[in-house]
C-alpha positions in Angstrom: 0.0 0.0 0.0 1.5 3.3 -1.1 1.7 6.1 1.5 -1.0 8.8 1.1 0.2 11.9 -0.7 0.3 14.9 1.6 -0.3 18.3 0.0 0.8 21.6 1.4 -2.8 22.5 2.1 -3.1 19.4 4.3 -0.2 20.6 6.4 -1.7 24.1 6.7 -5.0 22.7 7.7 -3.4 20.4 10.3 -1.4 23.3 11.8 -4.6 25.4 12.1 -6.6 22.6 13.6 -3.9 21.9 16.2 -3.7 25.6 17.2 -7.5 25.9 17.5 -7.7 22.7 19.6 -4.9 24.0 21.8 -7.0 27.1 22.5 -4.9 29.7 20.7 -6.5 33.0 19.8 -8.7 32.6 16.7 -7.7 36.1 15.4 -4.0 35.3 15.6 -4.6 32.0 13.7 -6.7 33.8 11.1 -4.0 36.4 10.5 -1.3 33.7 10.2 -3.5 31.8 7.7 -4.1 35.0 5.7 -7.8 34.8 6.0 -9.6 38.1 5.4 -12.0 37.6 8.3 -11.6 35.8 11.6 -15.2 34.7 11.3 -14.2 32.6 8.2 -11.6 30.9 10.3 -14.0 30.4 13.2 -16.6 28.8 10.9 -14.0 26.5 9.4 -12.5 25.3 12.7 -15.3 25.9 15.3 -15.8 22.2 15.8 -12.2 21.9 17.1 -12.6 24.6 19.8 -12.2 23.2 23.3 -15.7 23.2 24.7 -18.0 22.6 27.5 -18.5 19.0 26.6 -14.9 18.0 27.3 -15.6 17.5 31.0 -18.6 15.3 30.1 -16.4 13.2 27.8 -13.7 12.9 30.5 -16.4 11.7 33.0 -17.3 8.9 30.6 -13.6 7.8 30.6 -13.7 7.6 34.3 -16.8 5.3 34.2 -14.9 2.6 32.1 -13.4 0.0 34.4 -9.6 -0.2 34.5 -10.1 -3.9 33.6 -11.2 -2.9 30.1 -7.7 -1.5 29.4 -6.0 -4.7 30.4 -8.4 -6.7 28.2 -7.8 -4.4 25.2 -4.0 -4.9 25.7 -4.4 -8.6 25.8 -6.5 -8.6 22.6 -3.8 -6.5 20.8 -1.1 -8.8 22.0 -3.1 -11.9 20.8 -3.7 -10.3 17.4 0.0 -9.5 17.1 0.9 -13.1 17.9 -1.7 -14.5 15.4 -0.4 -12.2 12.7 3.2 -13.3 13.4 2.3 -17.0 13.3 0.3 -16.5 10.0 3.2 -14.6 8.3 5.8 -17.1 9.3 3.5 -19.9 8.1 3.3 -18.2 4.7 -0.3 -17.0 4.8 -0.7 -13.9 2.5 -2.1 -10.7 3.9 
């Protein structure tokens, strides 16, 4: 599988998204991107703003039992072992 081609615009969008998610000033981000209006930047990236729902999502994380993480780790380890055995036995992937 060939790696995905990354365009300059993809890097620019990623940079802006990370800055918005971090909580940087939207006017500063807009100026850096060269947008004519901070409202345009806000519309494009508003869904990445840190919001009031973060605490609610964090509470859901606390509800999950710690045992779930150990189980997920075991599943990943088992899948890794199965893949290794299959590859060494010559099964195509």
